[in-house]
N, C-alpha and C positions, 0 to 999 in steps of 0.2 A: 572270570575272562571277560572283556570287556570286547563289543565290534563297532565296528563305525554306521552312522548313519550322514550320509552327508561329509562334513568336516569335523564332525563332534563324535567323540566316542561316549557310547551308551552303554550303562550296565547291562545284565539279562533283566532285572526287574525294570529297568525305563523302555530299553526295546518291546519287553510284553505290552507294556502300557501303550506305547506308540502304535503295537500290530494291534491295538483292540483285546486285548486278552482280561484288560480290567473294566472292558465296558466302552463302549463308541463316544461318550462322553469326556473319557478320561485321555482316549486316543486323539479328542478332538483336540482338547488343553497340552499334550506332551508335543503335538504337531505344533500348535504355535509358540511354544520354549524351543523348540529345535528350530524352527524358522529363525527366530530371535538370535538364539545363540550363534545361526551359522553367519545371519547379519553384522554380527559382533566378534565374530572369528574368536568365539568363546572352544576351549579344549573339552569340554568336560560341564556335564550338571554336578551339581554340589545342594546336597540335602540344608533346610532351610528351618529354624527352631520355631520361625513366627511370620505373618502375611496381616497385612493390613490393609484390606481393601478400600479405593474411592469409587467413585461412582454409584453414591446411595442416595444422591436428592432427585428426587422426580423435577425438580425443575433442570437439575444437569444433563438427565437421561432421557427424560419422556418415553412414550411409548414405546418406543423400538428398544430401548434398555431395558424397560419391564418385562417386555415379551422375552428378551435374550436372558434375561435371569429366571424368570419363571420356566423356558425350557431348560435351561442347565439343572435347574432344582428337582425336575422330575426323576431324574437320574442321581446325580453326583451329590460328592458328600468330601467334607474338607478332610482333609488328613493331620493337619497341623493344626496349633492356635492359630486363630484368625479373627480379629477384631475389624468392625467397620469405620468409615470414615461418616462425618456430622451429613444426617436428612434433613431434609426442605423445611423441619419442626420440628416442637416438642412430641414426641410421640403421644404423650398425654395430656399435654395440657396445649394444644394447637387451637382448638377455640377459642381458649383465654389469649391466644396470641393473636388472633384475628385472621387465620386461616382459612381460606375456602374449602369447603368442604369437599369439590369435587377433586380437588390437589392432595386434599388428606387420603382419600380414598385410594388415590393411585401411591400414594408415598407409603402406608399401611401396605400393601400387596406387594411394594418390593420388598420390604423390612418380612413380610413372610418370604418371600424368597429365599431370603437370607437364613431365615431361621432354618428353613426345611432344609439346608447344605448343613446344620450345625456349626453356621458362622457365629460368634458372639456379639450382641447387639448391643454394642459398646456405643456406635455412633458418636464416636470423638475424633479428634486430632491430637490428641495429646493421648496414644494409648501409652505410652510409659509411665502417665500421673494414674490410670486405670486400671491396673495389673497387668500389663502387657511389657516388663523391663527386661530388654536383651541384655546380656554382659558383652563386657569389651571382646572386641574382636570375634563374635558370636555372627553366623549368616542369617538374615533375617532377608522378606521381600516386601520391603513397604511399599507405599504407594503417595500419599499426600505429601507435599513438595517441604511441610515445616516438621513433619514428623521424620521425615527422610533424612533432612538437614542436622535436626538433634541428636537421632541416633548414630548416623556416622560420625557429628562432631564432639557433640559434649558427651555422649556413653562409647564410643570409639568402638559400633559394633560395625556391620561390612551389609552396606544395601545399595541397587541403583534405585533410583526414581520410577517404579515400575507403575504403566500404565493400570487403569481397571481390570483389562482381561488378563493381560500377563500378572498380574498379581493375583485374582483370581485362580488361574493354572497354575503357578505356582502353592496355592493353598488347597485344589484339588490332589494333585501329581506328589506335593513335598518337595516339592524340588524347583529350582530357579538354573539358567546358564550362569558356568561361571568367568565373568567378565566385567570391565569395568571396576567400579568403586567396589569390588568383592577383592581384588587383587593390590597387594600394600604398594608395589611400584606404582599402581594410580592412585595415589592418596597423596603424592607430594603436592607443596604449594607451588603455585605458578606468578603470584606477586606477593610483596609485602604492602602490606596497609598500615602506617606512622600514623597513627591517632595521636592528634597533637591538641583536642579539647577535651575537658573536662563531660562526663554523659551521667548525667544524675537522674536521668528518667530512663524506664523501659522506652519511651517513644524515640529519646533519642539514641539508643541502641537500634531502636529498625529505624530508623532514620538513616545510621549510618549501612545499614545493612542493606537499603535501599538504593542509596548512592552508590555503595562500591558493587551491587548487582550488576545497575545498571552499566559501572564503566566496565564489568570483570567478565560479563554476558554467563558461560558456563565455567569460566575455570574457580581454582582454589585460590582464595586467601588466606594469608597468615599475617594476624594484625597483630603487632605491635602496639605499647604505650597505654594499653586497658589495666588498671590496676587493680580493678574488683569487679566482678561479675558475679551475680545470681542466676541461679538458671531460667529462673523470667527474663531476664535481660537476653541472655541469650538464645533462647525459644526465639523474643520478638528478633533478634537480631538474623538470625538464620532461616526465619519464616518472609523477613523482607527482603532478604538476599536471594531467597527462592524464587519470589514474587517477580522482582525486577530482572532478574539475570538468569535463572536456574541452577543458582548454586546450589548441588547438593553438600559441599562436606568445605568447612572453614576450620583453621586452626585459629586459637589464643594464645598469645606467649604466657605459659607458667601456668594455664588455667584448664587448658583442654587437653585431654588423655595422651594425643599424637604429637603435641607441641613440641617434643624435645624430643621426638625420633626422627624428625624429618629435616631435611635442609635445606638454608633461605638462601647460602650465595650468590651472586651475581643474580639475581632475582629482580624483577621491575618494580620501583616503589612507588606508590601512590600517597601523598598526606591527606587525611581528614581531619581537618580543623573547625574550629570557630563557624568560616565562612563557609564553607560546606553542607555544616551543619544546617544555620541559617537557611542558604539556598532547599537544602530538601525542605525543609518545613512548609516552604512557599510552593515549594512545586507540587508537595501534595494536598493544600489546600486551596478548592474552588466555589467552597459555601461560606454563608455567614453565622446565621442561626440557626443551630441545629435542631429539629422537632423531636428527636431520641439522640441521644447517646449511647451504644451497647460496647460493652468490654467483653474481651474474648474471641481475639483472632492471632493466633491459635487460641482453644479454647482454656479461661482461666483458672489457676490452680487455687488452692485452698490459699494459700498466703497471699494472692490477689486480693481474693473476696474478701479476706482480713482486713486489707489495706485498705479498701473503698470503704466499709464498715467504719472503719477507724476515721478516713477523712470525713465521715459525714456523720461522725458522733454526735448527738445532740440537736441534731437540725435537719430538715429537709432539701432534699437537691431542689433547684429553680426548675428543671425540668424532666421529664421522666426519664428513665432509666434502663439499660437490661444488662445484665449480665448471664452470658453462655458458656457454657461448661460441661463436661463429661455427668451423665447420670451418676456414676460414682461419688463426682465432686459435689455435686449438689445434694445428695445424700447428707454428706459430711456435713456441709454446711447447714444444712435442716436441723442434725441433731447436735450440732455445738450450739447452734441459736444464731447464728448468721444471717440464713435467713431470714428471718425474722425483723432482725436489725434492718439487711436493707429492704424489704415492704416499708419497715417504719420511716425509710428514709423515702419512700417514691418510689424505690426500681422495684425490678421482678428478676429471678432467676430461673432461666428457661435450661433447660436439660437437650441434648441431643443434635442439636443445629448450632448454625453461627448466621452472621448476619450476611453472608457474602453468597450462601446457598440456599437462603429462605427466600420467598417472594416476599420481601419487603417492601419493592417498587408498590405493590400495594396500596402500602399505608405509610408510607412517608417517601418525602423528598429529599429532605436533608439531614444526613445523619454524622453525629459526632467518635469518632473511633480516637484512639491511642497505639493503632496496629497501621503501621505503614503497610501490610499487606493487605488490609481491608482499604486502606485509603487507597490501592492499587485499583481493584477488583470493582467496588464498589459503582462505580459512574460507567461503566459497560454492563456488568453482570446484573444488578439492581436500579441503573438509572436516578442516580444517588448524588447529588451534592454534596460535598466531605468537608467536613471540620476536622483537622488532624491536629491534636495538642496533647501534652501530658493530660497524666491521670487528675491530677490535683487541679489543671485551670478546666476542665471538661468540668468537672463538678461542683464548680464555685457556684 
């Protein structure tokens, strides 16, 4: 039998959590979720199969965030599979990266707080490539914008874009409010995007995502005219649209799992052609010669690392480059000889972090990227000039 708290129905278990029968921290987390549900007129809570928590880098959350997490960790333990977003450094090779020891000490304290909560120290924005793969229509509570986009769009799972505290609350209680993209009726497209140009590179997909995100803000696009796209290209598209416009779900005709289940009749159309592609590349470039090239925003897949090694086979890159990825993918690359090949070509593979949430402003002034998401955030977050181009051009 359910009872009503504010405008939401809570089960007896959820009401007991709210009333403090499971401890003060769980009550605190449930209050947060109830308030969130009330704001969005959710009728109830639903169980989540997994959670991905953002707010991991010391650069992002600082001392107040660290103190908050240490307080929560004194009592709370997560109830469902929970992964972490990237940290501000490679947790093992931070000295090699050039990270200051005082930063590293605070970052490791954050990681220890999460560890005490029984959260998996995945430190990746691509949890679906590192062991947290939801199934179609499964309800989850993820927070990193590109992961949310990929889960909703490419996998067809169900998640809103959670904030760091609400994702942590879902992990600790096992529930999230039933609203937004958890409901089928809210997953219908708002615009049809007519793709009128060939998209060859991951960076082309990223540029298109960036252009469309700026144009439609947080609405849902339906792409027509994309003949073929692999998961890395879809990852790049979604990450860019989420960065420029908070797009949390998109559909691609004949490719993504819900594209044949939604209606597009009568929707406003937007064309994306070669002129828009060129315009977006120009928009994302404000630098000339990069001090370093960094790939992996979102985190590089094993296929992307293999591609970089292939491009550089038998030669050395003319400038230093990093690949940032998950610990799981880095270990795979090491075992099959890709890490050795990358290092011979003048590069480094770092895990647990990315160029946006690490303090690279203390190391470089101009960064080359093939990620529109990184190109969007690096000038503000890391005080970088940016060279945005495709992978082959950046590795010439």
